[in-house]
TIDOVO-629391 format. One record per residue: residue number from 1; residue in one letter; x, y, z of N, C-alpha, C in turn. Coordinates in nm, 4 decimals. Example, Ala and Ser with C-alpha at 12.3 -4.5 7.8 and 13.67 -1.06 7.14 Angstrom:
PT     i   aa        n_X        n_Y        n_Z       ca_X       ca_Y       ca_Z        c_X        c_Y        c_Z
PT     1    A     1.3190    -0.5690     0.7800     1.2300    -0.4500     0.7800     1.3200    -0.3300     0.7800
PT     2    S     1.2850    -0.2250     0.7080     1.3670    -0.1060     0.7140     1.2900     0.0030     0.7870
//
This chain:
PT     i   aa        n_X        n_Y        n_Z       ca_X       ca_Y       ca_Z        c_X        c_Y        c_Z
PT     1    M     1.0972    -4.3321     1.3684     1.1616    -4.2065     1.3969     1.1134    -4.0969     1.3009
PT     2    G     1.1035    -4.1322     1.1729     1.0596    -4.0352     1.0734     0.9145    -3.9948     1.0927
PT     3    A     0.8293    -4.0895     1.1312     0.6876    -4.0593     1.1531     0.6699    -3.9677     1.2727
PT     4    A     0.7502    -3.9898     1.3768     0.7409    -3.9059     1.4964     0.7841    -3.7629     1.4647
PT     5    A     0.8890    -3.7507     1.3861     0.9352    -3.6172     1.3475     0.8308    -3.5467     1.2618
PT     6    A     0.7673    -3.6199     1.1704     0.6635    -3.5616     1.0860     0.5444    -3.5157     1.1689
PT     7    I     0.5058    -3.5962     1.2669     0.3935    -3.5580     1.3542     0.4292    -3.4349     1.4363
PT     8    L     0.5523    -3.4298     1.4868     0.5964    -3.3163     1.5671     0.5985    -3.1878     1.4846
PT     9    F     0.6593    -3.1928     1.3671     0.6644    -3.0729     1.2827     0.5270    -3.0349     1.2294
PT    10    G     0.4421    -3.1325     1.2007     0.3052    -3.1034     1.1573     0.2261    -3.0336     1.2659
PT    11    G     0.2453    -3.0806     1.3907     0.1769    -3.0174     1.5038     0.2248    -2.8756     1.5263
PT    12    L     0.3559    -2.8544     1.5153     0.4095    -2.7188     1.5310     0.3585    -2.6264     1.4209
PT    13    F     0.3514    -2.6774     1.2991     0.2998    -2.5973     1.1885     0.1537    -2.5604     1.2118
PT    14    T     0.0748    -2.6558     1.2592    -0.0671    -2.6305     1.2853    -0.0848    -2.5259     1.3948
PT    15    L    -0.0061    -2.5356     1.5026    -0.0147    -2.4361     1.6096     0.0273    -2.2980     1.5604
PT    16    S     0.1302    -2.2929     1.4802     0.1757    -2.1656     1.4257     0.0698    -2.1030     1.3359
PT    17    L     0.0085    -2.1829     1.2522    -0.0959    -2.1336     1.1630    -0.2169    -2.0846     1.2408
PT    18    A    -0.2583    -2.1585     1.3418    -0.3743    -2.1186     1.4213    -0.3479    -1.9889     1.4960
PT    19    S    -0.2285    -1.9746     1.5520    -0.1980    -1.8518     1.6259    -0.1895    -1.7313     1.5326
PT    20    S    -0.1316    -1.7474     1.4145    -0.1229    -1.6344     1.3230    -0.2602    -1.5926     1.2713
PT    21    L    -0.3489    -1.6896     1.2494    -0.4844    -1.6556     1.2049    -0.5625    -1.5843     1.3139
PT    22    S    -0.5454    -1.6265     1.4392    -0.6180    -1.5605     1.5478    -0.5652    -1.4187     1.5694
PT    23    I    -0.4357    -1.3980     1.5568    -0.3794    -1.2629     1.5707    -0.4278    -1.1740     1.4573
PT    24    R    -0.4333    -1.2270     1.3369    -0.4810    -1.1498     1.2220    -0.6279    -1.1103     1.2401
PT    25    A    -0.7105    -1.2015     1.2929    -0.8519    -1.1708     1.3158    -0.8671    -1.0643     1.4237
PT    26    L    -0.7848    -1.0713     1.5271    -0.7890    -0.9723     1.6339    -0.7508    -0.8341     1.5817
PT    27    L    -0.6472    -0.8270     1.4998    -0.6059    -0.6987     1.4420    -0.7119    -0.6420     1.3482
PT    28    A    -0.7798    -0.7276     1.2735    -0.8852    -0.6806     1.1830    -1.0024    -0.6236     1.2621
PT    29    A    -1.0349    -0.6845     1.3759    -1.1449    -0.6351     1.4582    -1.1115    -0.4987     1.5179
PT    30    T    -0.9890    -0.4812     1.5664    -0.9525    -0.3515     1.6237    -0.9411    -0.2452     1.5156
PT    31    E    -0.8980    -0.2834     1.3960    -0.8893    -0.1870     1.2852    -1.0287    -0.1399     1.2442
PT    32    G    -1.1268    -0.2298     1.2481    -1.2639    -0.1920     1.2158    -1.3201    -0.0927     1.3163
PT    33    K    -1.2908    -0.1138     1.4441    -1.3361    -0.0204     1.5477    -1.2682     0.1154     1.5312
PT    34    R    -1.1399     0.1131     1.4983    -1.0655     0.2374     1.4807    -1.1192     0.3165     1.3624
PT    35    K    -1.1577     0.2471     1.2560    -1.2073     0.3143     1.1372    -1.3406     0.3839     1.1640
PT    36    K    -1.4246     0.3259     1.2508    -1.5546     0.3860     1.2806    -1.5403     0.5170     1.3571
PT    37    T    -1.4409     0.5254     1.4440    -1.4284     0.6434     1.5291    -1.3233     0.7426     1.4816
PT    38    A    -1.2450     0.7082     1.3824    -1.1339     0.7929     1.3391    -1.1811     0.9094     1.2532
PT    39    L    -1.0971     1.0111     1.2472    -1.1240     1.1265     1.1626    -1.0847     1.0960     1.0190
PT    40    S    -1.1624     1.1459     0.9261    -1.1314     1.1282     0.7845    -1.0130     1.2166     0.7458
PT    41    C    -0.9309     1.1682     0.6557    -0.8135     1.2437     0.6111    -0.8593     1.3636     0.5276
PT    42    G    -0.8082     1.4804     0.5611    -0.8463     1.6019     0.4897    -0.7743     1.6192     0.3568
PT    43    I    -0.6609     1.5541     0.3392    -0.5830     1.5690     0.2171    -0.6470     1.4906     0.1021
PT    44    C    -0.6825     1.3661     0.1274    -0.7387     1.2814     0.0211    -0.8903     1.2662     0.0323
PT    45    Q    -0.9539     1.3341     0.1244    -1.0977     1.3270     0.1511    -1.1423     1.1838     0.1814
PT    46    G    -1.0594     1.1085     0.2507    -1.0954     0.9737     0.2930    -1.0804     0.8668     0.1871
PT    47    K    -1.0240     0.8977     0.0718    -1.0104     0.7992    -0.0351    -0.8832     0.7159    -0.0219
PT    48    G    -0.7777     0.7730     0.0351    -0.6514     0.7033     0.0475    -0.5567     0.7311    -0.0677
PT    49    F    -0.6080     0.7837    -0.1783    -0.5260     0.8159    -0.2945    -0.5654     0.9538    -0.3461
PT    50    Y    -0.4740     1.0171    -0.4167    -0.5056     1.1424    -0.4844    -0.4283     1.1492    -0.6152
PT    51    T    -0.4673     1.2415    -0.7020    -0.4038     1.2568    -0.8324    -0.2562     1.2884    -0.8151
PT    52    C    -0.1750     1.2250    -0.8950    -0.0295     1.2427    -0.8863     0.0065     1.3897    -0.9070
PT    53    K     0.0881     1.4415    -0.8181     0.1239     1.5834    -0.8257     0.2382     1.6099    -0.9225
PT    54    L     0.3157     1.5093    -0.9564     0.4270     1.5303    -1.0483     0.3797     1.5368    -1.1931
PT    55    C     0.2958     1.4417    -1.2336     0.2500     1.4378    -1.3733     0.1094     1.4942    -1.3900
PT    56    N     0.0449     1.5352    -1.2830    -0.0921     1.5879    -1.2840    -0.1913     1.4896    -1.3456
PT    57    G    -0.1696     1.3619    -1.3232    -0.2622     1.2598    -1.3697    -0.2475     1.2205    -1.5151
PT    58    S    -0.1401     1.2608    -1.5797    -0.1234     1.2248    -1.7212    -0.0395     1.0987    -1.7394
PT    59    S     0.0236     1.0487    -1.6363     0.1074     0.9286    -1.6300     0.2409     0.9431    -1.7021
PT    60    V     0.2679     1.0551    -1.7651     0.3982     1.0777    -1.8283     0.4508     1.2163    -1.7908
PT    61    I     0.5816     1.2291    -1.7914     0.6448     1.3585    -1.7702     0.7342     1.3884    -1.8892
PT    62    K     0.7624     1.5149    -1.9105     0.8537     1.5545    -2.0181     0.9934     1.5599    -1.9591
PT    63    W     1.0871     1.4900    -2.0235     1.2218     1.4785    -1.9702     1.3236     1.4961    -2.0807
PT    64    S     1.4315     1.5616    -2.0482     1.5418     1.5794    -2.1414     1.6711     1.5508    -2.0666
PT    65    P     1.7616     1.4688    -2.1235     1.8863     1.4391    -2.0525     1.9686     1.5635    -2.0254
PT    66    L     1.9768     1.6504    -2.1179     2.0389     1.7813    -2.1006     1.9309     1.8822    -2.1375
PT    67    Y     1.9300     1.9945    -2.0713     1.8237     2.0885    -2.1025     1.8379     2.1333    -2.2470
PT    68    D     1.7616     2.0684    -2.3297     1.7638     2.0960    -2.4734     1.6185     2.1017    -2.5197
PT    69    P     1.5679     2.2173    -2.5544     1.4268     2.2273    -2.5922     1.3922     2.1515    -2.7197
PT    70    I     1.4900     2.1096    -2.7959     1.4614     2.0372    -2.9199     1.4297     1.8914    -2.8907
PT    71    V     1.5030     1.8316    -2.7975     1.4852     1.6893    -2.7660     1.4204     1.6765    -2.6286
PT    72    I     1.2896     1.6604    -2.6266     1.2166     1.6381    -2.5023     1.1441     1.5051    -2.5159
PT    73    N     1.1777     1.4124    -2.4293     1.1212     1.2777    -2.4350     1.0108     1.2603    -2.3312
PT    74    P     0.8985     1.2021    -2.3691     0.7995     1.1670    -2.2673     0.8437     1.0388    -2.1960
PT    75    C     0.8407     1.0402    -2.0637     0.8802     0.9249    -1.9829     0.7695     0.8911    -1.8844
PT    76    L     0.7653     0.7666    -1.8452     0.6703     0.7213    -1.7449     0.6990     0.7928    -1.6127
PT    77    C     0.5954     0.8387    -1.5476     0.6109     0.9146    -1.4239     0.6733     0.8254    -1.3156
PT    78    P     0.7825     0.8683    -1.2538     0.8456     0.7853    -1.1513     0.7711     0.7848    -1.0181
PT    79    T     0.6863     0.8821    -0.9949     0.6143     0.8885    -0.8684     0.4966     0.7923    -0.8647
PT    80    C     0.4128     0.7952    -0.9677     0.2943     0.7091    -0.9692     0.3119     0.5860    -1.0562
PT    81    E     0.4244     0.5751    -1.1251     0.4554     0.4626    -1.2131     0.3482     0.4406    -1.3197
PT    82    G     0.2900     0.5493    -1.3666     0.1909     0.5425    -1.4730     0.0498     0.5142    -1.4266
PT    83    N     0.0248     0.5070    -1.2960    -0.1096     0.4777    -1.2442    -0.1973     0.6012    -1.2321
PT    84    R    -0.1393     0.7178    -1.2480    -0.2083     0.8471    -1.2435    -0.2575     0.8865    -1.1048
PT    85    A    -0.2353     0.8041    -1.0057    -0.2725     0.8358    -0.8681    -0.1608     0.7872    -0.7772
PT    86    Q    -0.1446     0.8554    -0.6654    -0.0449     0.8129    -0.5698    -0.1086     0.7985    -0.4324
PT    87    R    -0.0504     0.7131    -0.3516    -0.1030     0.6878    -0.2169    -0.0851     0.8133    -0.1325
PT    88    C    -0.1857     0.8437    -0.0544    -0.1801     0.9608     0.0331    -0.0734     0.9375     0.1397
PT    89    L     0.0216     1.0297     0.1500     0.1279     1.0167     0.2481     0.0846     1.0651     0.3866
PT    90    N    -0.0246     1.1371     0.3935    -0.0735     1.1878     0.5208    -0.1369     1.0755     0.6038
PT    91    C    -0.2181     0.9915     0.5406    -0.2865     0.8831     0.6113    -0.2336     0.7460     0.5716
PT    92    V    -0.1302     0.7412     0.4904    -0.0661     0.6180     0.4420    -0.1662     0.5295     0.3669
PT    93    G    -0.2581     0.5902     0.2959    -0.3512     0.5168     0.2129    -0.4716     0.4588     0.2834
PT    94    K    -0.4887     0.4844     0.4123    -0.6036     0.4297     0.4858    -0.7284     0.5156     0.4689
PT    95    G    -0.7114     0.6447     0.4538    -0.8259     0.7333     0.4391    -0.8693     0.7954     0.5696
PT    96    Y    -0.8065     0.7563     0.6796    -0.8398     0.8106     0.8108    -0.7143     0.8101     0.8967
PT    97    F    -0.7220     0.8768     1.0101    -0.6085     0.8824     1.1031    -0.6237     0.7800     1.2113
//
């Protein structure tokens, strides 16, 4: 009984894996065709990323809990998380439409 159940579940797992791999390959092929004919993104010039607009690429912002010019703390930029670049929101990081 246990061997039959193992064979059944193993077969189902194999079929599931094969179908997911074939669907993934099909999507990759259509994405490649779309990339060849698509227009390049004008915002990021086809790169998919651009310099962070909040910190201007410095990875830190000046922050004060209360507006107090004496105590200004440098903090990690919340938009780019210190990477100095952010994903293009126009093309969602693909570089094309």
